[in-house]
N, C-alpha and C positions, 0 to 999 in steps of 0.2 A: 455637195457644197452646203455648209450650214449658213442659213440666212441670218445676217447680223444687222444689216442696214437696209434702208429703202432702196439703195442702188443694187444691193445683193438680190433683193426681191425682184427687181425689174430684170436683172440678168437671168435669174432662175426661170422666169416666165418665157424668156426668149429661147431657152433650151427645151421647153415643152414642145412636143410635136402633136398637140391636140387639134382636133378638127372643129373649128369654129366658123360659122357662116353668118353673114349679115347682108340682108337685101339680096340674097341669092348667090353671093360670092364668098369664097373662103378668105378669112382673115389670116394672113401669115404671121403677123406680129401684133398681139393685142396691146402691147405697151406703146405702140406708135399709131395705130389706126385711130382716126378722129372719133369714131363712135365709142370705142372702148378705153382709149387712153385716159380720159378724165377719171373714170372709175378705178382704173389701175392706180392712178396717183393718190386717190382717196384711201385705198387699201394700203398703199405704201406708207402713208402717214402713221399707221399703227405700228410699223417697224421703226420709223423715225422717233416716235415718242418714247420707245423703250430705251433709247440711249440718251434721251434728253434729261438732264439732272432735275429739271422742274417736274417732270411727269413720270420718271422711271418707277417710283414707288407704286403708282397706279397702274402702269402699263406692264409691269413684270410681277412675278411671284416665285416663291420657292417650290419646286416640284416635290410632292410627297413621294413620287416614284424614284427620283434620282438624287434629290437634294440640290439640284442645280437651279440656277435662275433661269426661268422660262418666260415666254410671252404669256400675259394673262389670257390671251385668246386660245391658249392650249392648256390652260390650267383647270384642274378639278377644284371646285369651291370646297374649302375645308372648314369654314366657319362663317359667322355673320359678317365679319370684317371683309372677307373675300367678296361676299355678295354686294356689300355697300361700295367697295372700291370699284367693282365692275360698273355700277351705275354712274359713279363719278367720272370714270374714264370715258364712258360713252357720251356723257354730256360735253366733256372737253373735246372729243373728236367731232361731235356734231357742231360745236362752235367753230372749230378750225377748218372744217371742210364745207359746212353748209349743205351737206349731202350725206349719203349713206356710205359707210366705210366697209361694210359687207362681211365682217368676220364674226358677227354675233351668232348667225345661224349655226355655223360649225361649232362654236363654243357651246351653245345650248344643246346641240346634238351630242357632243362629247360628254357633257354632264349627265344627260338623261340616260344614254347608253351605259355609262359607267355604273350607275346605281342599279339599273335593271338587269344587266348581265350578272351582277353579283347575286341577285335574287333568283335568277333562272338557275344558276349553278347550284345554289343551296337546295333548291327543290328538285331539280332534274338530274343532278350529278354531271352536268356538262362542264366544259372547260372554257366557256366563252369569256369569262372575266379575265382569266390569265392571257388569253389571246388578245383581248382588247387592251390590256395594260401594256403588252409588248408593242402593239401598234401605236398606242398613245405615246409611249416613251420615244419611239422613232419620230413621231410628229413633233414632240417637244424638242428633241435633240437637233433636228434639222430646221425647226422653226417654220413649219409648213403651214400654208393657209388651207383650211378645210371648208368645203361647202356642204352644209347640211341639206340633204335631199329628201324631203318628206312629201311634198304635194304631188299627188298623182293626177292624171287627166280626169279620171272618174267616169267618163262616158255617160251612160244613162244613170243619172243620180238617184233614180227611184230603185235601182238595183245595187246589190252588194258586189264585191269584187268577183266572187265565183259565179255570179249570175249574168255577167255581161255577155252580150253577143260577141263582142271582140274581147277576148280574155286579156289582151295586153293593155286595156285601159287602166289597169292597176299593175304596177311592176311586180313581176312574179318569177318564181323559180321554174325553169323549163326542163332542167336536168340536174339530178343529184349524182355526184360522182365521189369516189373515195378521196380524191384529191381536191374537191371543191364543188362549186355550183356553177351553173350557167343561168344567167338572168336575162329577162327581156321586158321591155316596157319603156316608160318615160317618166321624168319628173319635170314639172312646170314651174315657172316663175322663180328660177334658182338664182337668188341674189349672189353676185360675185362668182358665179359658176365659171365664167370664161377666164378668170384670173386666179383660180384656185389650183392647188397642186393635187389635192385629194378630194374624193367624193365619199361622204358618209351617208349611206342609203338607209332609210328607215321607213316603216309602214306609215301610211297616212291616216289610218283609222283603226279602231278596235276590230279585231277579227274573230270569227267563230271557227269551229273545227273544220268546216268545209272549205275554209279559205287558207289552209295550211301553206299552200304554195305562195301565198302573198305575204306571209309573216316572215319577212327576211330583213335582217340588219347585216350590213357588210360594208367594207371599204375598198375602193379601187382607185388607182391613179387616174387623174383627169385625162391622160392620153392613152388609156388602155384601149386595145383593139376593140372595135365595135361601139365606141362612144362617140356620138356626134352632138355638137351644141349649136343651137340657133339663137343668136343674140336678138333680143326683142327691141322693137321700135319704141321710142319715147316721144313725148311732146317736144316739138321743135328740135328733134335730134339732128336735122340737117344743119342747124346753126353751130354744131360742134366742129364744123370744118375749121381747120387751123387758121384760116384767114378771117374768121368771124369772132374775134376776141371780145368784142363788146356785146354783140347781139346774143351771144350764148348765155349771158347773164352770170354764169359761174364757170369761166373758161378753164380754170385749173382742175376743179374737182367734179364737174358735171352737176347733175341735178338730183338723181336718185341712185339706186344701187346697181343698175346694169343687170337686168334679169335675163335669164336664158332658159330655153327648153333644152333638156339633156335627154337624149334618146339612147337606149341601151339595146343593141341588136345582137343578142346571143353573146353576151359578155361573160368571160370566164372569171370567176372569183376564187382564188386559192383558199384552201381550207382554213389556213391560219388567219385569214381576213374575214371569216364568217363569224358573226356574233349573235345571230338568231337564225334558226332554221326550222320554222314550222311551229314554234312554241306560241300558239295563238293566245293563250290565256294571259300572256305578258304584254301583248300589244297595247292594251288599254293604258296600262301604267306608263309605258314608254311615251305614247302620244300625249298623255296627260301631263307628264313631267316636262317633256320638251316644250309643250305649249305654254306652261306656266313660266318656265325660265325665259322663253322668248318674249312673252307678253310683259314680263317684268322690265325688259329693256327699254320700252317705249318712253317711259318717263325720263330716261337718260338721254338717248339720242335725239328724240323729238323735241325735248326741252332745249337742247343745244341748237337745233334749227330755229326754234322760236326765239331764242336769244339773238340769233343773227338777223332774223326777220324784223324783230322789234328794233334793233339797232339801225337797220336799213331804213325803216319807215321814219324813225326819229331823225336821222340825218337828212332824209328827203324833205321832211317838214321844215327843218332848219334852213335848207338852201332854197326852199320855196317861200319862206317867210311866214309859215303858218304855225311854227312850233309853239308860239305863245298863246294860241287860242285855247280856251278852256275845254272845248269839246275834243280837241286833238290830245291834250294832256289826259283827259279822261279815258279816251280809247287806248292810248299807249299804256296807261295804268292797267286797263283791263287785259291787255296782251301780256303784261308782266304777271298779273295775278293768275291767269290761266296757265302760263308756263310753270310757275312755281307750284301750283296745285297739282299739275301733272307730275312734276318732279317728286313731290312729296309722296305720291303713291308708290313709286319705285323704291324710294328710300324706305318707306314703311314695310313693303313686302320683303325687302332684304333684311331689315332689322328684326322681323318676325320669323326669320328662317329657322329651319330645324334639320337635324341630321337624319339621313336615311341609314338603313343597316350597313351600307357599304362605307359609311363615313363621309360620303359626299353630301353637301348641304343643299336643301331645297328651299325655295322662297315660299312665303305664305301664298298659297294658290288663289284664295279669295281676293286678296289685295292686288295680286298680279293681274287678275282678270278685270278688277275694277279700274286699275291704272290703264290697261290697254283700251278698255271701253271709253275711258275719258279721252284717250288720244283720238279715237274716232270722232269725237265731238269738238274737243278743244282746239285741235290743230286746224280744223275747218273754220272755226269761229275766229281764230287768230288770222287766218288767211283772208277771211271776209273783212275783218277790221283793217288789215293791211291794204287791201284793194280799195276800201273806202277812203282811207287816209292818203293813199298815193295819188288817186285821181284817175281820170279817164285817159290821160296821155299814155298809160301803159299799153292800152289796146290799139292805139293808132300811131305810135311812134315810128317815124321813118327809120330806115336801116342805117347801119354804120357806113354802108356804101354811099348813101346820100350825105351823111355827115362829112365824109372824106372827099366828096366830089367837088371839083373846081367849080362846077356849074351851080350846085345846090348847097354846098357846105356852109356858105355864109348865111343862107336863109335858115337852115336848121339851127345853127349856132345863135342866131339872132332871136328866133321866135320860140326856142325851147330853153331860153335862159331863165334864171331866177334871180336870187339875191346878187347884187353887184359884187364883183370880185371873185365869184365862183365860176369856174369853167363850165360851160354847157355840157361838155363831155362827162363831167362828174354826175350831173343830174341824170343823164342818159344811162350811164353805167349802173348807178344805184337803182334806177327804175327797172332796168333789165334784170338785175339780180332779184328784185322783188317779184317780177313777172315769172322768172324761172322757178322761184320757190313756192309760188301759189298756183302753178300750172297743174294740169290734170294728172300727170304721172305721179308727182310727189304726193298729192293728196289721196290718190287711189291706194298708194302703198300704205299710207297712214290708216286708211279705212280697212283694207283687207290683209295687210301683212300680219302674220301670226294668227290668222283666222278672222273671219268677218265679225261684225258686231254681234250677230245672233249667236255665234259660237261662245262669245264671252257671256252673253245673257243666260245661256243654258247653264254654264258653269257657275255663274253668280247665284242663280236660283237653286242649283243643286247643292251649293255649299252654304246657302243662307241659313241653315239650321232652324227652319221654321218651327219645328216641334219645341225647341228650347224657347223661342220667342213667344210662342203660344203659352207655354208654362209660366213665363215671366208675367205676361199680361193677366193670366188667370189668378196668379198669386196676389197681384196688387188689387185685383177686383174682388178678392175674397171668395173665389170659386175653388172649391176643393178639387185637387188634382185627380182624385179617384172617382169623382162624381160622373156617372154615366148618363146616357140618354134616357135610361129607364127611370131614373130618379126625377125626371122633369115633371 
């Protein structure tokens, strides 16, 4: 069944027979379970926008493989315009969900694997690129959601993949057969994993020759035999119970992306779905390109979240009677400034994009890393300002059960009221939304999603072109470039 609408997407997930566990019990239907349903609805919005006249141009693209209109989340970037439209789409989705909509990782994996398989084939004479294009055409035609699976457990991080006491701490090939591979291991923190149709597996780091068994790229269905998913806990996740519509803060779309552990216990991968099989010299390029594409996203989606948070704080100030205070206006201005600065990094790295030999476009990697590094700071500062402006009632607010209680409801409504004419429930709802958006899980994702801050600092230093900067300084100072230490 080709997925055309949000409802089609929900129906397609109900047909999956994948193994998903949460708090020790198997989830039979991720579209209805309180823990997973909000995240499913956030991803469903990516399908809804594709048929919305206002957003269709952003949410869809013309496939260079088939010429058909496809979801932008299955599209290979062909020019700078594609890169910019992606960022704009992510901001819209962030604004409309106040959450993570989970399809970016698969999109970034598709683009990284596309360009790297082309280069492997040119050097090694393999046929990975053709295999990948056939798989991608299938993904585009069926409009499937793909989870990009990169992050390994890593075990003892002082040791490489082939040096681990437990060799499964990095996903690996345990058997090579004429008709395919058998893989074993796990991928952690997989955003949208439980509500994806396909898993695109990639290495998590650059590999050397002794790690050939860990240099694997392949795709498998989410319900393939041997695949088990464990849905992660999040801050205040028990509030997602369907009866707690107010206390959850964001009852429709949840708070973050719904991450999962995906374990692979001797999973068979057919030959036509294998796109790297031991070519260790290309693992660095793959990880590098994937990381840059993914880090470029944060100025889009996180700016969308900042837009929502800024609006929530502004409205709360209005109904609390503090909106006119100069310090409130100044802090809201700073929230806007930080959001737009973050957004500008993503637009800039897209505008400076360049074509790889395959024809797929890459973002400017320096600017992508700068933008993601800004997200690890700016989002936290925006959250701090929001907490400052909202006030202490976020931390001590009674529950909606107290609000609706015959015994206590009148007290909550009386003593948590604000400006006359505004229902107390509105103040509580907007406060809970702010609380959910500045809570631990959402900010941890901003910090460590697409790599920790140190990972970006490594790339920023590496790409800083210090030799050129030294030459510029020496030229202005009148120091001859060829002058050596011996001339001193």
